[in-house]
C-alpha positions in Angstrom: 0.0 0.0 0.0 1.5 3.3 -1.0 1.7 6.4 1.1 -1.0 8.2 -0.9 -3.3 5.3 -0.6 -2.9 5.3 3.1 -3.7 9.1 3.2 -6.5 9.3 0.8 -7.8 5.7 0.4 -8.3 3.7 -2.7 -10.1 5.1 -5.8 -13.5 3.6 -6.6 -13.4 1.4 -9.7 -16.1 2.0 -12.3 -15.9 -1.5 -13.6 -15.1 -4.9 -12.2 -11.6 -6.0 -11.7 -10.7 -9.6 -11.9 -7.7 -11.1 -10.0 -6.7 -13.5 -12.8 -8.0 -12.3 -16.2 -9.0 -14.9 -18.7 -7.6 -14.9 -22.2 -8.9 -12.2 -24.4 -10.2 -14.8 -26.9 -12.2 -16.5 -24.2 -13.6 -13.3 -22.6 -13.6 -10.0 -24.5 -14.0 -11.1 -28.1 -17.4 -12.6 -27.6 -18.8 -9.7 -25.5 -20.0 -6.3 -26.5 -17.7 -3.6 -24.9 -19.0 -0.6 -23.0 -17.7 2.8 -24.0 -16.0 4.9 -21.3 -17.1 8.6 -21.7 -15.6 11.9 -20.8 -19.0 13.2 -19.7 -22.7 13.1 -20.5 -22.5 15.8 -23.2 -20.4 13.5 -25.5 -22.3 10.2 -25.1 -24.1 10.3 -28.4 -21.2 9.1 -30.5 -18.8 6.2 -29.9 -16.0 8.2 -31.6 -16.0 10.5 -28.5 -15.4 7.6 -26.1 -12.1 7.5 -24.2 -12.0 3.8 -24.6 -14.0 0.6 -24.4 -14.2 -1.7 -21.3 -15.0 -5.4 -21.1 -17.6 -5.8 -18.4 -16.3 -9.3 -17.4 -12.6 -8.7 -16.8 -12.2 -4.9 -16.8 -9.7 -4.7 -19.7 -9.9 -1.5 -21.6 -9.3 -1.2 -25.3 -8.5 1.9 -27.5 -10.3 2.8 -30.7 -7.6 1.1 -32.8 -8.6 -2.3 -31.2 -12.4 -1.9 -31.4 -15.0 -2.0 -34.2 -18.7 -1.5 -33.5 -18.1 -2.1 -29.7 -16.3 -5.5 -30.4 -12.6 -6.4 -30.1 -10.9 -6.7 -33.4 -9.2 -10.1 -33.6 -6.0 -10.2 -35.6 
């Protein structure tokens, strides 16, 4: 535990964190991802999202790895 965590506590997580994350092919590829927004005024367009988060494991993906809220498998 760091000094700042002792002073201020831990930040609340907006999505679930998993101790041991499953493989991306077994988890994220088959699930629609949720966009992470800057604020309510930009929620109309996925191009304004900061990134996309898997609801099962908490991994976040950038725009270069996502198409139509799904992970691009290469």
